[in-house]
Biopython code that builds the backbone (N, CA, C, O; Angstrom):
import numpy as np
from Bio.PDB.StructureBuilder import StructureBuilder

atoms = [
    (1, "UNK", "N", (6.743, -1.809, 25.805)),
    (1, "UNK", "CA", (7.918, -1.903, 25.063)),
    (1, "UNK", "C", (7.116, -1.861, 23.291)),
    (1, "UNK", "O", (6.075, -2.453, 23.008)),
    (2, "UNK", "N", (7.718, -1.241, 22.587)),
    (2, "UNK", "CA", (7.538, -1.148, 21.282)),
    (2, "UNK", "C", (8.277, -2.278, 20.452)),
    (2, "UNK", "O", (9.448, -2.620, 20.617)),
    (3, "UNK", "N", (7.270, -2.858, 19.415)),
    (3, "UNK", "CA", (8.210, -3.759, 18.674)),
    (3, "UNK", "C", (9.191, -3.220, 17.523)),
    (3, "UNK", "O", (9.081, -2.143, 16.937)),
    (4, "UNK", "N", (9.987, -4.016, 17.362)),
    (4, "UNK", "CA", (10.920, -3.542, 16.352)),
    (4, "UNK", "C", (10.457, -3.432, 14.793)),
    (4, "UNK", "O", (10.001, -4.354, 14.118)),
    (5, "UNK", "N", (10.655, -2.251, 14.431)),
    (5, "UNK", "CA", (10.132, -2.125, 13.133)),
    (5, "UNK", "C", (11.243, -2.172, 12.004)),
    (5, "UNK", "O", (12.114, -1.302, 11.987)),
    (6, "UNK", "N", (11.216, -3.121, 11.120)),
    (6, "UNK", "CA", (12.294, -3.269, 10.223)),
    (6, "UNK", "C", (11.673, -2.234, 8.877)),
    (6, "UNK", "O", (10.523, -2.311, 8.444)),
    (7, "UNK", "N", (12.575, -1.428, 8.446)),
    (7, "UNK", "CA", (12.307, -0.818, 7.121)),
    (7, "UNK", "C", (12.666, -1.445, 6.001)),
    (7, "UNK", "O", (13.640, -2.198, 5.999)),
    (8, "UNK", "N", (11.884, -1.202, 4.839)),
    (8, "UNK", "CA", (11.972, -1.915, 3.652)),
    (8, "UNK", "C", (13.477, -1.287, 2.995)),
    (8, "UNK", "O", (14.112, -1.936, 2.164)),
    (9, "UNK", "N", (13.903, -0.022, 3.467)),
    (9, "UNK", "CA", (15.161, 0.450, 3.127)),
    (9, "UNK", "C", (16.322, 0.614, 3.877)),
    (9, "UNK", "O", (16.871, 1.702, 4.053)),
    (10, "UNK", "N", (16.745, -0.573, 4.370)),
    (10, "UNK", "CA", (17.830, -0.437, 5.531)),
    (10, "UNK", "C", (18.764, 0.389, 5.165)),
    (10, "UNK", "O", (19.337, 0.792, 6.178)),
    (11, "UNK", "N", (19.230, 0.871, 4.156)),
    (11, "UNK", "CA", (20.304, 1.541, 3.735)),
    (11, "UNK", "C", (20.003, 3.029, 3.879)),
    (11, "UNK", "O", (20.832, 3.897, 3.601)),
    (12, "UNK", "N", (18.888, 3.255, 4.286)),
    (12, "UNK", "CA", (18.549, 4.745, 4.506)),
    (12, "UNK", "C", (18.264, 5.000, 5.894)),
    (12, "UNK", "O", (17.677, 4.143, 6.554)),
    (13, "UNK", "N", (18.619, 6.080, 6.393)),
    (13, "UNK", "CA", (18.617, 6.356, 7.743)),
    (13, "UNK", "C", (17.572, 7.425, 7.799)),
    (13, "UNK", "O", (17.702, 8.460, 7.147)),
    (14, "UNK", "N", (16.215, 7.122, 8.804)),
    (14, "UNK", "CA", (15.154, 7.968, 8.746)),
    (14, "UNK", "C", (15.464, 8.464, 10.217)),
    (14, "UNK", "O", (16.020, 7.797, 11.090)),
    (15, "UNK", "N", (14.937, 9.929, 10.338)),
    (15, "UNK", "CA", (14.744, 10.570, 11.378)),
    (15, "UNK", "C", (13.709, 10.196, 12.246)),
    (15, "UNK", "O", (12.723, 9.833, 11.605)),
    (16, "UNK", "N", (13.546, 10.141, 13.570)),
    (16, "UNK", "CA", (12.495, 9.723, 14.304)),
    (16, "UNK", "C", (11.108, 10.538, 13.452)),
    (16, "UNK", "O", (11.124, 11.603, 12.833)),
    (17, "UNK", "N", (10.116, 9.714, 13.665)),
    (17, "UNK", "CA", (8.851, 10.220, 13.025)),
    (17, "UNK", "C", (7.477, 9.586, 13.795)),
    (17, "UNK", "O", (7.374, 8.413, 14.153)),
    (18, "UNK", "N", (6.592, 10.492, 13.939)),
    (18, "UNK", "CA", (5.503, 10.119, 14.465)),
    (18, "UNK", "C", (4.334, 9.982, 13.523)),
    (18, "UNK", "O", (3.426, 9.276, 13.962)),
    (19, "UNK", "N", (4.138, 10.555, 12.198)),
    (19, "UNK", "CA", (3.309, 10.386, 11.361)),
    (19, "UNK", "C", (4.082, 10.176, 9.878)),
    (19, "UNK", "O", (5.030, 10.793, 9.391)),
    (20, "UNK", "N", (3.329, 9.114, 9.390)),
    (20, "UNK", "CA", (3.789, 9.208, 7.727)),
    (20, "UNK", "C", (2.704, 9.358, 6.777)),
    (20, "UNK", "O", (1.667, 8.799, 7.135)),
    (21, "UNK", "N", (2.662, 9.951, 5.682)),
    (21, "UNK", "CA", (1.691, 9.859, 4.830)),
    (21, "UNK", "C", (2.126, 9.220, 3.480)),
    (21, "UNK", "O", (2.780, 9.941, 2.728)),
    (22, "UNK", "N", (1.828, 7.907, 3.072)),
    (22, "UNK", "CA", (2.326, 6.962, 2.174)),
    (22, "UNK", "C", (1.383, 7.425, 0.861)),
    (22, "UNK", "O", (0.163, 7.403, 1.026)),
    (23, "UNK", "N", (1.797, 7.746, -0.135)),
    (23, "UNK", "CA", (0.969, 7.892, -1.613)),
    (23, "UNK", "C", (1.301, 6.449, -2.208)),
    (23, "UNK", "O", (2.431, 6.168, -2.608)),
    (24, "UNK", "N", (0.284, 5.599, -2.234)),
    (24, "UNK", "CA", (0.588, 4.415, -2.811)),
    (24, "UNK", "C", (-0.340, 4.354, -4.150)),
    (24, "UNK", "O", (-1.556, 4.537, -4.186)),
    (25, "UNK", "N", (0.609, 4.023, -5.352)),
    (25, "UNK", "CA", (-0.296, 4.420, -6.461)),
    (25, "UNK", "C", (-0.623, 2.966, -7.181)),
    (25, "UNK", "O", (-0.306, 1.872, -6.714)),
    (26, "UNK", "N", (-1.165, 3.144, -8.138)),
    (26, "UNK", "CA", (-1.601, 1.868, -8.971)),
    (26, "UNK", "C", (-0.462, 0.980, -9.287)),
    (26, "UNK", "O", (-0.492, -0.202, -8.945)),
    (27, "UNK", "N", (0.409, 1.424, -9.841)),
    (27, "UNK", "CA", (1.669, 0.547, -10.373)),
    (27, "UNK", "C", (2.473, -0.035, -9.288)),
    (27, "UNK", "O", (3.265, -0.947, -9.522)),
    (28, "UNK", "N", (2.273, 0.548, -7.884)),
    (28, "UNK", "CA", (2.821, -0.283, -6.703)),
    (28, "UNK", "C", (1.870, -1.406, -6.466)),
    (28, "UNK", "O", (2.384, -2.525, -6.450)),
    (29, "UNK", "N", (0.756, -1.338, -6.303)),
    (29, "UNK", "CA", (-0.287, -2.393, -5.874)),
    (29, "UNK", "C", (-0.685, -3.403, -6.965)),
    (29, "UNK", "O", (-1.115, -4.498, -6.602)),
    (30, "UNK", "N", (-0.558, -3.079, -8.444)),
    (30, "UNK", "CA", (-0.856, -3.750, -9.497)),
    (30, "UNK", "C", (-0.177, -4.919, -9.556)),
    (30, "UNK", "O", (1.037, -4.895, -9.357)),
    (31, "UNK", "N", (-0.924, -6.294, -9.874)),
    (31, "UNK", "CA", (-0.339, -7.251, -10.326)),
    (31, "UNK", "C", (-0.037, -7.372, -11.843)),
    (31, "UNK", "O", (-0.776, -6.746, -12.603)),
    (32, "UNK", "N", (0.997, -8.131, -12.374)),
    (32, "UNK", "CA", (1.183, -8.117, -13.724)),
    (32, "UNK", "C", (-0.047, -8.425, -14.611)),
    (32, "UNK", "O", (-0.351, -7.876, -15.670)),
    (33, "UNK", "N", (-0.643, -9.344, -14.005)),
    (33, "UNK", "CA", (-1.856, -9.747, -14.999)),
    (33, "UNK", "C", (-2.990, -8.929, -14.795)),
    (33, "UNK", "O", (-4.024, -9.161, -15.421)),
    (34, "UNK", "N", (-2.907, -7.941, -13.938)),
    (34, "UNK", "CA", (-3.961, -7.041, -13.530)),
    (34, "UNK", "C", (-4.561, -7.323, -12.220)),
    (34, "UNK", "O", (-4.206, -8.380, -11.698)),
    (35, "UNK", "N", (-5.434, -6.558, -11.558)),
    (35, "UNK", "CA", (-5.985, -6.794, -10.219)),
    (35, "UNK", "C", (-4.773, -6.342, -9.113)),
    (35, "UNK", "O", (-3.740, -5.742, -9.412)),
    (36, "UNK", "N", (-5.120, -6.728, -7.946)),
    (36, "UNK", "CA", (-4.280, -6.513, -6.889)),
    (36, "UNK", "C", (-3.129, -7.388, -6.664)),
    (36, "UNK", "O", (-3.405, -8.585, -6.742)),
    (37, "UNK", "N", (-1.815, -7.080, -6.386)),
    (37, "UNK", "CA", (-0.745, -8.055, -5.907)),
    (37, "UNK", "C", (-0.724, -8.324, -4.611)),
    (37, "UNK", "O", (-0.411, -7.421, -3.835)),
    (38, "UNK", "N", (-1.018, -9.487, -4.175)),
    (38, "UNK", "CA", (-0.916, -10.171, -2.809)),
    (38, "UNK", "C", (0.216, -9.521, -2.144)),
    (38, "UNK", "O", (0.243, -8.761, -1.176)),
    (39, "UNK", "N", (1.204, -10.027, -2.936)),
    (39, "UNK", "CA", (2.565, -9.915, -2.365)),
    (39, "UNK", "C", (3.045, -8.416, -1.967)),
    (39, "UNK", "O", (3.770, -8.181, -1.000)),
    (40, "UNK", "N", (2.498, -7.372, -2.918)),
    (40, "UNK", "CA", (2.677, -6.060, -2.340)),
    (40, "UNK", "C", (1.864, -5.415, -1.316)),
    (40, "UNK", "O", (2.264, -4.669, -0.422)),
    (41, "UNK", "N", (0.436, -5.871, -1.606)),
    (41, "UNK", "CA", (-0.255, -5.585, -0.526)),
    (41, "UNK", "C", (-0.080, -6.103, 0.778)),
    (41, "UNK", "O", (-0.584, -5.444, 1.687)),
    (42, "UNK", "N", (0.508, -7.110, 1.057)),
    (42, "UNK", "CA", (1.059, -7.942, 2.357)),
    (42, "UNK", "C", (2.107, -6.999, 2.797)),
    (42, "UNK", "O", (2.130, -6.557, 3.945)),
    (43, "UNK", "N", (2.919, -6.709, 1.951)),
    (43, "UNK", "CA", (4.097, -5.804, 2.421)),
    (43, "UNK", "C", (3.694, -4.634, 3.106)),
    (43, "UNK", "O", (4.116, -4.318, 4.219)),
    (44, "UNK", "N", (2.705, -3.861, 2.298)),
    (44, "UNK", "CA", (2.229, -2.391, 2.714)),
    (44, "UNK", "C", (1.500, -2.654, 4.047)),
    (44, "UNK", "O", (1.602, -1.810, 4.937)),
    (45, "UNK", "N", (0.774, -3.770, 4.242)),
    (45, "UNK", "CA", (-0.140, -4.041, 5.479)),
    (45, "UNK", "C", (0.927, -4.237, 6.541)),
    (45, "UNK", "O", (0.822, -3.668, 7.627)),
    (46, "UNK", "N", (2.032, -5.093, 6.229)),
    (46, "UNK", "CA", (2.892, -5.327, 7.530)),
    (46, "UNK", "C", (3.615, -4.116, 8.013)),
    (46, "UNK", "O", (3.809, -4.051, 9.227)),
    (47, "UNK", "N", (3.997, -3.250, 7.336)),
    (47, "UNK", "CA", (4.617, -2.098, 7.283)),
    (47, "UNK", "C", (3.649, -1.086, 8.300)),
    (47, "UNK", "O", (4.062, -0.602, 9.354)),
    (48, "UNK", "N", (2.333, -0.892, 7.761)),
    (48, "UNK", "CA", (1.570, -0.119, 8.412)),
    (48, "UNK", "C", (1.055, -0.805, 9.871)),
    (48, "UNK", "O", (0.626, -0.068, 10.760)),
    (49, "UNK", "N", (1.119, -2.079, 10.027)),
    (49, "UNK", "CA", (0.566, -2.675, 11.160)),
    (49, "UNK", "C", (2.020, -2.433, 12.111)),
    (49, "UNK", "O", (1.849, -1.982, 13.243)),
    (50, "UNK", "N", (3.184, -2.677, 11.737)),
    (50, "UNK", "CA", (4.188, -2.912, 12.471)),
    (50, "UNK", "C", (4.390, -1.258, 13.044)),
    (50, "UNK", "O", (4.829, -1.123, 14.186)),
    (51, "UNK", "N", (4.117, -0.236, 12.368)),
    (51, "UNK", "CA", (4.317, 1.013, 12.685)),
    (51, "UNK", "C", (2.950, 1.578, 13.763)),
    (51, "UNK", "O", (3.184, 2.253, 14.765)),
    (52, "UNK", "N", (1.932, 1.285, 13.467)),
    (52, "UNK", "CA", (0.916, 1.301, 14.422)),
    (52, "UNK", "C", (1.012, 0.713, 15.718)),
    (52, "UNK", "O", (0.480, 1.239, 16.696)),
    (53, "UNK", "N", (1.644, -0.324, 15.777)),
    (53, "UNK", "CA", (1.984, -1.126, 17.181)),
    (53, "UNK", "C", (2.981, -0.107, 17.900)),
    (53, "UNK", "O", (2.958, 0.119, 19.110)),
    (54, "UNK", "N", (3.814, 0.447, 17.034)),
    (54, "UNK", "CA", (4.991, 1.124, 17.409)),
    (54, "UNK", "C", (4.665, 2.681, 17.954)),
    (54, "UNK", "O", (5.511, 3.436, 18.433)),
    (55, "UNK", "N", (3.180, 2.993, 17.759)),
    (55, "UNK", "CA", (2.606, 4.128, 18.251)),
    (55, "UNK", "C", (2.727, 5.264, 17.190)),
    (55, "UNK", "O", (2.579, 6.418, 17.592)),
    (56, "UNK", "N", (2.973, 5.048, 15.928)),
    (56, "UNK", "CA", (3.040, 5.982, 14.802)),
    (56, "UNK", "C", (1.715, 5.906, 14.172)),
    (56, "UNK", "O", (1.004, 4.902, 14.213)),
    (57, "UNK", "N", (1.383, 7.113, 13.535)),
    (57, "UNK", "CA", (0.215, 7.307, 12.606)),
    (57, "UNK", "C", (0.603, 7.060, 11.257)),
    (57, "UNK", "O", (1.633, 7.529, 10.773)),
    (58, "UNK", "N", (-0.286, 6.252, 10.573)),
    (58, "UNK", "CA", (0.155, 5.956, 8.912)),
    (58, "UNK", "C", (-0.875, 6.516, 8.417)),
    (58, "UNK", "O", (-1.923, 6.350, 9.042)),
    (59, "UNK", "N", (-0.911, 7.255, 7.297)),
    (59, "UNK", "CA", (-2.014, 7.843, 6.513)),
    (59, "UNK", "C", (-1.746, 7.309, 4.964)),
    (59, "UNK", "O", (-0.632, 7.445, 4.458)),
    (60, "UNK", "N", (-2.684, 6.784, 4.355)),
    (60, "UNK", "CA", (-2.426, 5.984, 2.788)),
    (60, "UNK", "C", (-3.432, 6.928, 2.067)),
    (60, "UNK", "O", (-4.620, 7.115, 2.328)),
    (61, "UNK", "N", (-2.683, 7.454, 1.130)),
    (61, "UNK", "CA", (-3.397, 7.945, 0.089)),
    (61, "UNK", "C", (-3.078, 7.307, -1.262)),
    (61, "UNK", "O", (-1.977, 7.300, -1.812)),
    (62, "UNK", "N", (-4.195, 6.784, -1.701)),
    (62, "UNK", "CA", (-4.078, 5.639, -3.006)),
    (62, "UNK", "C", (-4.905, 5.834, -4.268)),
    (62, "UNK", "O", (-6.029, 6.333, -4.213)),
    (63, "UNK", "N", (-4.413, 5.486, -5.267)),
    (63, "UNK", "CA", (-5.299, 5.257, -6.486)),
    (63, "UNK", "C", (-5.224, 3.852, -6.759)),
    (63, "UNK", "O", (-5.752, 3.394, -7.771)),
    (64, "UNK", "N", (-4.606, 3.126, -5.932)),
    (64, "UNK", "CA", (-4.378, 1.979, -6.067)),
    (64, "UNK", "C", (-5.609, 0.851, -5.826)),
    (64, "UNK", "O", (-5.522, -0.374, -5.899)),
    (65, "UNK", "N", (-6.639, 1.581, -5.551)),
    (65, "UNK", "CA", (-8.254, 0.887, -5.627)),
    (65, "UNK", "C", (-8.502, 0.714, -6.915)),
    (65, "UNK", "O", (-8.871, -0.397, -7.297)),
    (66, "UNK", "N", (-8.347, 1.775, -7.823)),
    (66, "UNK", "CA", (-8.737, 1.525, -9.159)),
    (66, "UNK", "C", (-8.165, 0.162, -9.960)),
    (66, "UNK", "O", (-8.830, -0.513, -10.744)),
    (67, "UNK", "N", (-6.930, -0.049, -9.616)),
    (67, "UNK", "CA", (-6.293, -1.148, -10.205)),
    (67, "UNK", "C", (-6.745, -2.428, -9.638)),
    (67, "UNK", "O", (-6.890, -3.423, -10.348)),
    (68, "UNK", "N", (-6.970, -2.422, -8.374)),
    (68, "UNK", "CA", (-7.434, -3.646, -7.805)),
    (68, "UNK", "C", (-8.881, -3.901, -8.312)),
    (68, "UNK", "O", (-9.241, -5.062, -8.509)),
    (69, "UNK", "N", (-9.666, -2.927, -8.517)),
    (69, "UNK", "CA", (-10.957, -3.343, -8.938)),
    (69, "UNK", "C", (-11.162, -3.599, -10.344)),
    (69, "UNK", "O", (-12.259, -3.913, -10.805)),
    (70, "UNK", "N", (-10.083, -3.462, -11.043)),
    (70, "UNK", "CA", (-10.209, -3.821, -12.661)),
    (70, "UNK", "C", (-10.343, -5.407, -12.834)),
    (70, "UNK", "O", (-10.765, -5.835, -13.908)),
    (71, "UNK", "N", (-10.039, -6.180, -11.933)),
    (71, "UNK", "CA", (-10.137, -7.752, -11.841)),
    (71, "UNK", "C", (-11.438, -8.066, -11.653)),
    (71, "UNK", "O", (-11.850, -9.168, -12.014)),
    (72, "UNK", "N", (-12.397, -6.996, -10.968)),
    (72, "UNK", "CA", (-13.598, -7.456, -10.610)),
    (72, "UNK", "C", (-14.604, -6.938, -11.622)),
    (72, "UNK", "O", (-15.520, -7.668, -12.002)),
    (73, "UNK", "N", (-14.445, -5.598, -12.102)),
    (73, "UNK", "CA", (-15.447, -5.168, -12.906)),
    (73, "UNK", "C", (-15.168, -5.506, -14.462)),
    (73, "UNK", "O", (-14.048, -5.385, -14.957)),
    (74, "UNK", "N", (-16.154, -5.886, -15.088)),
    (74, "UNK", "CA", (-15.935, -6.421, -16.456)),
    (74, "UNK", "C", (-15.641, -5.261, -17.276)),
    (74, "UNK", "O", (-16.277, -4.209, -17.213)),
    (75, "UNK", "N", (-14.629, -5.489, -18.068)),
    (75, "UNK", "CA", (-14.473, -4.412, -19.278)),
    (75, "UNK", "C", (-15.580, -3.656, -19.676)),
    (75, "UNK", "O", (-15.606, -2.427, -19.612)),
    (76, "UNK", "N", (-16.696, -4.510, -20.176)),
    (76, "UNK", "CA", (-17.770, -3.947, -20.841)),
    (76, "UNK", "C", (-18.352, -2.806, -20.069)),
    (76, "UNK", "O", (-18.714, -1.740, -20.566)),
    (77, "UNK", "N", (-18.403, -3.112, -18.888)),
    (77, "UNK", "CA", (-19.073, -2.169, -17.906)),
    (77, "UNK", "C", (-18.158, -0.805, -18.011)),
    (77, "UNK", "O", (-18.666, 0.308, -18.148)),
    (78, "UNK", "N", (-16.778, -1.033, -17.932)),
    (78, "UNK", "CA", (-16.293, 0.232, -17.771)),
    (78, "UNK", "C", (-16.136, 1.020, -19.092)),
    (78, "UNK", "O", (-15.701, 2.172, -19.121)),
    (79, "UNK", "N", (-16.538, 0.287, -20.238)),
    (79, "UNK", "CA", (-16.515, 0.956, -21.413)),
    (79, "UNK", "C", (-18.027, 1.714, -21.494)),
    (79, "UNK", "O", (-18.150, 2.836, -21.985)),
    (80, "UNK", "N", (-19.113, 0.972, -20.964)),
    (80, "UNK", "CA", (-20.432, 1.626, -21.046)),
    (80, "UNK", "C", (-20.303, 2.679, -20.129)),
    (80, "UNK", "O", (-21.036, 3.618, -20.439)),
    (81, "UNK", "N", (-19.469, 2.920, -18.846)),
    (81, "UNK", "CA", (-19.507, 3.976, -17.870)),
    (81, "UNK", "C", (-19.132, 5.247, -18.305)),
    (81, "UNK", "O", (-19.515, 6.279, -17.755)),
    (82, "UNK", "N", (-18.213, 5.196, -19.518)),
    (82, "UNK", "CA", (-17.353, 6.397, -19.810)),
    (82, "UNK", "C", (-18.408, 7.415, -20.372)),
    (82, "UNK", "O", (-18.053, 8.540, -20.725)),
]
sb = StructureBuilder()
sb.init_structure("model")
sb.init_model(0)
sb.init_chain("A")
sb.init_seg("    ")
for serial, (resi, resn, name, xyz) in enumerate(atoms, 1):
    if name == "N":
        sb.init_residue(resn, " ", resi, " ")
    sb.init_atom(name, np.array(xyz, "f"), 0.0, 1.0, " ", f" {name:<3s}", serial, name[0])
structure = sb.get_structure()
């Protein structure tokens, strides 16, 4: 039995699907002060996990890794790498 997957957009009706390709940009994953937003990352992870358990394929295409890494890489190194 597949678990129930709750849509983050309950007002929208989706046709049955087997594969989703999600483009997740930096603005979605970025925290206000820079770095990665744990709340947004958790929501994305829960969506992916629930749909994998339901037998669906989820592909993520992201530029969000750049925003997440900004909190780790000092600005001086970024300026020197340009």
